[in-house]
C-alpha positions, 0 to 999 in steps of 0.5 A: 462472560459467556453471554458475550460469545453467545451474542456474537455467535447469534449476530454471526449466525444471522449474518451467515443466513442473510449472506447465504441467501444472497450467495447460494452454492452454485452461483456465478459471482461477478466482482467489480471494484468500487474504490475511488480509483476504480470509479475514476477508471469507469467501474460504475459503468461496468457494473451497470452494464453487467446488471443489464445483461444479467437482467436480460439473460433471466439467469437467477444463478448470476449475481454481482457484488462490489469490493474495495480496491485490489491495489493494481492501479494501472490495470483498473477497472478489474473484474473477477469472475468466480464460477463453481468448480473453476479457478477464479479469473480476473479481467483488467481494464474492463470497459462497458464495451468489453462487458458483453464479450466477457459475459457471453463468452465466459459466463454464458459459454464458459470460455474465458477471454484470454487477451483481457485477463489480468495475468495472461499466463492464467489463460493456460490450462494448468492442472495445478498451481503450486506456491512455495513460501519464499519469505526472507526467513525461509530463504535463509534457512534453506540452501535448496531451491525447492521449486526447482527440485519439485519441478524435476521430481514432477518429470521423474513421475511422468508429469509434464512440468508445463502442466503445473504452474509454480510460484515463489510466493510471499510469506504465508505465515506458517513460521510458528509451525516451524517452531513446533515441528522443525524447519518446514518447507511450505507449499500451497496447492491449488485448486484443492487449497491444500497447504503442505509442510515438509522437511526432506526430498523423500516427503516431497516425493510422497506429496507428488506421488499421492497428490499429483499422481494418485489425486489424493490428499497426503493428509499427514503432511498437511498444515493449516493455513491462517484464513487471513492469508488463505482467502486472499491467496485463493482468489489472487494467488495465480496473479504474479503481482499478488502472489508474493504479497502477504496481506494483513492490513489489506486482507479484505480489500478487493475481496469483500463488500465494504458496505456490508456488515454481514459480509464482514461478519461472515469473514470472522469480523468482530470475532477478535472484539468478542474474544477480547471482551469475553476475556475481560482483561484490558491489561492482557490486551495491552500485553498481547499488542506489546508481545506482537511487536506491532509498531505504529505504521504512521511513520515514526514506528513507536511501539503500539503496546507501549503507547497504549500502556502509557494511556492506560496508566493515566488513571487520574483521568477518567476521560480518555480518547482514541483517534485514527489518523487518516489525514493521508497527506504524502504526495502519491500516497493512498494506502489509508484511502484504500483501507478506509474504502475497502475495509472500514469495519476492520478499523472500527473493530481495531479502534474499539479494542484499543478503546477497551484496552485504555478505558476510552468511551469516545473515539474520532476518525480524522479523515481528510475531506478530499476522501468523500467515498471513504467518509461515506463508507466509514459513516455507513460502517459506524451506523451499521455497527451501532444498529446491532450493538457492536458500537455505542452503549453496552457493547455485546452486553458487557457494559462497555460503552464506546462511540465513534465520530468522524472529523474532517481534515482540511487538507493541511499536511501538518495535521498529520502530526499528532498534536496538530491533528488534535488541535484540529479536532478541537476546532482550532488551527492545526499547529503543533505544540511542544512535547512533553506532555505527550498525547497519552498524558495530555491529549484531546481537551487535556485528556489522555489520548491514543493516536494511531494511523489507519494501518496500525488500527487495521492490524489489531483484529488480526493480532487477536484472531491469530495470536500475538506469536503468529503476528510476531513470526512475520517480519524482522527481529525489531519490525514485526508484521507487514507494511503497505507501500504505494509503489509509484514512479518508473515501475511497470506494476504500480499500485499498493503492495503489502509485504513482510517487514524485512523484504528487500527493495530489490524484491519489491521492485523487480519481483512484485513491481515487474522492474523498470521499462526496457532500457532503463536503469534504476537510479534511486528509491525514494521512501517516506514521502516528503519526510523520507530520503533517496536510497541509491541503486547500489543499496537495492538490497536494503531491507524494508524495516524501520531501523534499516531504512533509518541507517540508509538515510531514509524512513518508512514514513506512511509507505510511499515508495517512488522508483527513479530511473536514470532519466530522473534528476536528483536535484529536481527531485529534492527540490520537488519534495522541499517545495511541498514541505515548505508550502505545507509548513504551518509557520509556527517555528522559525527553523521550519518556516524560514529554514526550508525557504532558504534551502529552497532558494538555494536549490532554485539557484542551482537548477537555474544555473546560478549555483556555487559550490559553497551552496552545497555546504550551506544546504547541509548546514541548514538541513541539519539545523532544521532537523535539530531545532524544528518544533514538530516531525514535519520540520524535523524531517523536511530536509531529509530528501535534500540531505540524502540526495546530497549524500548519495548524488553529490556529483550530480549537484556539482555538475549542475553548478560547475558545468551549468548542465543537468545530466538528465536534461530535466532542469529547464533552465539548464537545457538548450535547444538546437535545430539540426539543419540536416534533418530540418525540412522547414515545415514551419510547425516549430515556428508556429508553436514557439510562444517566444518567437525565438525560432526563425527561418523560411519555408522549406529551409533549415530554421534557427533557435535564438538562445537569448529569446528561448524560454525553454518550454520544449514545445518545439522539441515535442512537436517536431515530427522529424527529430530535427530539434535536440536538447543539449 
């Protein structure tokens, strides 16, 4: 099978040649995000403005490229500037009007624009940036705070501590090195891009003396860093939001041009597939996936290797399929979209490896129709792979055939459930069916089918590039690798976050998410979307993994993570998610169709001030009944937000019922508005704004609100310029 590697190396050589022609040494590279979120923020206009200025300057050493989403949502559009011999700079919220200043001051004159930087601290001049590994395992193994020791040692050597920027980074994936050489403390030193591993303070002293004083590499303490982590850390490691993340699924997002196969090949793309095909052993492939500990990232967390083995063992049927579930339906979730738009080739490569493992020749990518850019880029990636023989007939000369086709989802949440998804692909109405038989036994058109979600497929090439043992070294005993979360709600740093399994909610919220707004207290964390649960603030040390979240009354789900503060009403939150699942119920089974409706009616009673204490018992009974008797996963988990809210915030429900009051004043029907006569100037603005004519009063005289007429719309409250109207 030597010809496999030869063919791949030839493809890679040609890609390197074309890539080198476009990106020559010594060039200044301008990088502009081009995912849906970036485009919505105006990145297309930013790109055009840079192109105009480059053309007008006549400079041949300045080039511009597009990338996928970095995940730093509220700061987009993000522009990266990479100059030879300089550290990378990232600018936030760039508009066409700001482009000229960045271009003239930074690119032409060589002086970054500090007030526009993504991380303002990067504007300072540091001689070095040092990142210590602070994964959960490393913290547990070491009783010393090595970053503090390091800073103290710098002073002893006469180096000003403020000349070196020190980070506690996320897992940098060198745990395997620990097994070989003992418990190593790991640190990355920039701009030299050197990773050291040491055990003692004496070795740390030697690193400082050699590297920071003598400006030499301490070669005997250097350890290799997996390129998948090295690439991302080099570009984004100086930004606080990113340096605690460990990017595997999103390893290329925000770094490479998602429409360029050459750039993917340049970054070791399809090397995993080539290695698999050269090995020529499908059983070995399944064994490696099993050994890696990879579990499905779609929500249930089923072992991926076990699923593949089941399909592979269905030898009675020569026709088999692989499917990518990209029907991302959770409110606020966009993890899959980001991966599809930012790195489509990884998914295709992962699916091709999976198809080889189980003996499939056909695959489908089921993408929701509301993702037009994702659909466009995936189709371009499919066409590009077919053109060079990485997809289609006789892949890399091995005789292995695999073709891939896109199918569009109509936006039904239930089609995220695998049996409903298959019916939709078959052209039928998306409704679940009873299992068993499971899809690996009888799936699409009755043939064995493996269905995994976007994130799962994206991890497959990583496993075969760096090894199952390396992948398994990240995460917890039962939950391996990383997980992507869409961090939203009352959090300073919203966006996509990828962290090792086992990372605590506290770490994600405060160290990556930047905590809550000043003066606000954490109330709960909602994980798992409409199928998940609400974890109270007192459990903020909960580890993020499948089993621990389940014990806490929630689930991993596809990766939604909503932060709720003391101003959020838990009754209203539970009602919001139940409204979603009830409206998305396919209606096939009675427990889900009728049960969720009855639960919703009870919640509406409570939020409108008509609830009774007995309603809480009814909610619990109905919720548990729905969990036990619903046909599919949507119904079986629909009651989770309500049940978890009841368990952890029962007093808040009781306040709504007994006192007819919403403590957070979020339930409109339980809020009353009053006018403070001492503050009211009689300006008449509230009178004009009231749609129910509930406010009366003469000009320049205090006004009055009639509670019987008031519809509690809140227009008067928000329009009053004198703070005379208050909620009670």
